[in-house]
N, C-alpha and C positions, 0 to 999 in steps of 0.2 A: 278558497271558499270554505265556509263552515256552516253547519246546521245547528242552530241553537235549540236545545230541547230542555225539558224540565231539569235533568240532572247532568247532562253532558253537552259539551260544545264539540260536535263531531266534525273532524277534519275531512273534508271532501276532496282533498287534493289527490287522493287515490280512491279507486272504486271500492264501494262498500257492498257487502252481501247481507241482505235481509232475509232471514229464514222464516218460512211460513209455518204457523202453528194453527191449523184448522180444528177448532173445537166444535165440530158439527157432524151430524150423521149423514149429510147429503152433499158434501162438497163434490164437485165433478171429478176430482182426481184422487182424493184420499179420504172421502167421507166415511166417518165411523171409526177410523183407525185410532184417532186420539180424542174420542168423544168424552171419556171420563177424565177427571182432573188429574188422577195419578198418572195415567198414560201420557197425557198432554204435558205434564211437568217433566216426565222422563224424556219426552221428545224435545222439549226446550233444551235440556242439558245435552242431548245427543247432537242437536244442531250446533250448539256452541263448541262441542268437542270436534265437530267437523269443520269449524272455522268461521261460523257466522259472526258478523260484527254486531248484529242487532236482531231482535225478534219481532214478529208481527202476529198478534193473537187475534183471531176472529171467531165469533160465535154465530154468524149467520152466513149461509152460503149465498153467493151472488151469481150462481150459474143460471143461465136463461131458464125462465119458467118457474123459478123457485118462489114459494110463497113467503111473505114476511114472517119473522119470528117475533113472538111477544117480548115485551120489555123484561118480564120476569124470567122467561126462559133464557134470553141472552145473558141476563145478569147471572143466572145459575151456572151457565156454561163458562163464562169468561172470567168472572172475578176470582174464583179460587185459583185458577191457573195464573192469573196476573199476580196474585199475592206471592206466589213462589217465584215467578219470573223476575220480579223487581229485586230479588235478593241475589241474582246471579252475576251482577257486576257489568251488565251491558245495557245499552238503551233498549227500552221496550215500547213497542207501538201497539195500539189497540185499534183494530179495524172495525169501526162502527159509525153509523150515521145518526144514532139516537143521542140527543143532548144529555139525557139522564145518565146513560152509560158513560159518555164522555166525562161528565163531572165526577162520577164515582170512580172511574179509572184514574183520573188525574189526582183525586184525593188519595188513592192508594199508591201513588208514585209513578204512574205511567209517564213516559217521556214524550210520546208522540201520539197524536190522533190522526188516523188514516181514514178518510171519509170518501167512500165511493160516490156519494151524492154531491161531493164538492161543496158541503156546508149549505145545501139548498133546503134542508129540512128546518122547519120552524124551531128557533132557539139554538141551532147548532153553532152558527157563527158567534153568537153571544157566549156560548159555553166555552169555546176555545179562547176567544179574545179576552175573557175575564181572567184567564190564567196569566200569571206574570211572565212565563217563559216557555211554555210547552211548544214542542215542534208540531207543525201542522203539514200534512200532506193533502193537497187538494187534487182530487182526481176528476177527470172529465168522463161523464157517462151520458150517452144519448138515450133518452127515454128512461125506462125502469127495467129491473131484471125480468119481470114477468113478460115483457113484450119487446125488449130491445133488439133481439135478433130476428123477430118476425117483421119488424119495421125499422131497419137500420137507417142511419143518417144518409143524406143525399149530398152529392157534390164533393168538393175538395175538403177533406177532413182537417187538414193541417191548420189553415187560418181559423176555422170554426173552433177547433180545440184551443188554439192560442187565445182567441178573443174571450172565450169563457174563463180560462185560467187567469187572464189579465183582469177581468172584471171582478172575480172573487178576491184576487190579491188586493185590488184597489179597495174593496170593501173592508178587508182586514186592516189595511194600512189606515183607513179612516177610523177604525176602532183601536188605533194605537198599537197594532201588532207590528213588531220589527220585521223588516224584510228577511233577515237571516233566520227567522223562525219558519219561513214558508218554503216548501218544496212542491214542485209540480209533478203530476203523473198524467200522461196523455190518455190513460185508460184503454190499453190495448185489449180489443175484444169486446168492449162494452158498448154495444149498439153500433158497431162498425163492421164493414165488409172486410174480407181478407185483403182486398186491394188497398183499402183505406188504412188498414193496420200496417201494411208494408210501406205505404207512403209515409206514414208517421215515423217509421224507422229510417227510411231513406233520407227524409228531410228533417231529421231530428234537430239539426242545428238551428232551425227556425224557432224551436221552442227554448233554445238556450240564449237567444238574443236579449231576453229581458233580465238576465242575470240571476235567475232563481236556480237552485239545485234541481236536478231532474232525477226522478225515480221511475223506473220502468219495470213492468211485470210481464214477461213473455213466457214464463215457465208453464209448459204443458197446454198452452192456449189452443183453442179450436182452430185458429188459422194455421197453426203448425200441423195440425191433424189433416186439415183440408189440403194442404200443400203436399204432405208426405204420404197420406193414407194411413198414418199410424194412430192407434188408440192412445188415450191419455197416458196410460201406464208404460208406453213404449216411446215416449217423446223426449227421452233424455238427450240424445244427440242434437236434434233441432232446437231444444230449449237452451242448451249451452251455446250453440252457434248464435242464436238470437241474442243471448245475453252479451256475448263477446262483441257482436256487431253493434249493439247498443252502447257498450262502453267505448268502442272505437269512435263512435259518433258523439261522445261527450257525456253519456249518462253517468251520474254520480253514485247512484244506488241501484242495484238489481235485486228485485224481490223474487225469490226462488224457492222451489221445493227441494231441488237437488243441490244442497249446499256444498257437500264434500267435493263433488265433481266440478261445480262452478268455481270454487276456490282454487282447485288445482289448475283449471284452465286459465284463470286470471294470473296465477303464479308464472305460468309459461309466458303469457303476454308480458308480465312485469319483467321477467328475465330478458326477454327480447328488447324491451324498451330501455332497460339499463345498459345492455350491450350496445344498442344503437347510440345512446348518449355518450358512452365511453369512446366509441369510434369517432364521433364528431369532435370530442375533446382532443383526441390524438391528432386529428387532421388540422385542427386549429393551432 
């Protein structure tokens, strides 16, 4: 399986690590640390040195209760960092739901648009479908950031998430967007209870049945904190555990803050898989 993006045809036959670059003052886990363009650019380079396969730049926090950021403010935060990131030789994703930012980011060379609203904002679907080859990550979110955790979704999350992602993918296909450009994200933590998030992990295979690449983001999520009692800055171990469990269940891309540690954990898994394959060959 491959993910077609603006500049890269990404091989998804091995798990890929997407490093998070939050250019925000109020992200729930690292708000303010990389708020200016210089520190964010340095963070991009550090993530790549740690082994990230791609970068995801976001200028608006999606933590529960966060107020929207203006178009001009998001432009000021994201575009200077993007101009540097696209020179680093890896796929670059922009985390935005605003069609104006989507178009400007793609014009600057962004490879992927990662939309937490799943292209539900007016003009968003048209902005990405007008591009000849950009990668698109459709995420499921119940409600909106201001209220999603006060009024989480009800019932079995897995079929609801799948139906939404199917519907948006169908709309994209009707706009002549090739299947290989589309990757799904179940939206862990976005308007879902802890139990629903873990059901999405346990039954992740149901989201793979449609043949789309799957991107998941468990890093430092509140469900891990609820389960372990750990604050966001101490959720390294559960974040890596969740990433590995997601990969074991077929995830193609894991979106993480802790790139170095996740890459190391995946190397251990890769060595085990290689040894397992060699053992099977010897037995045959």
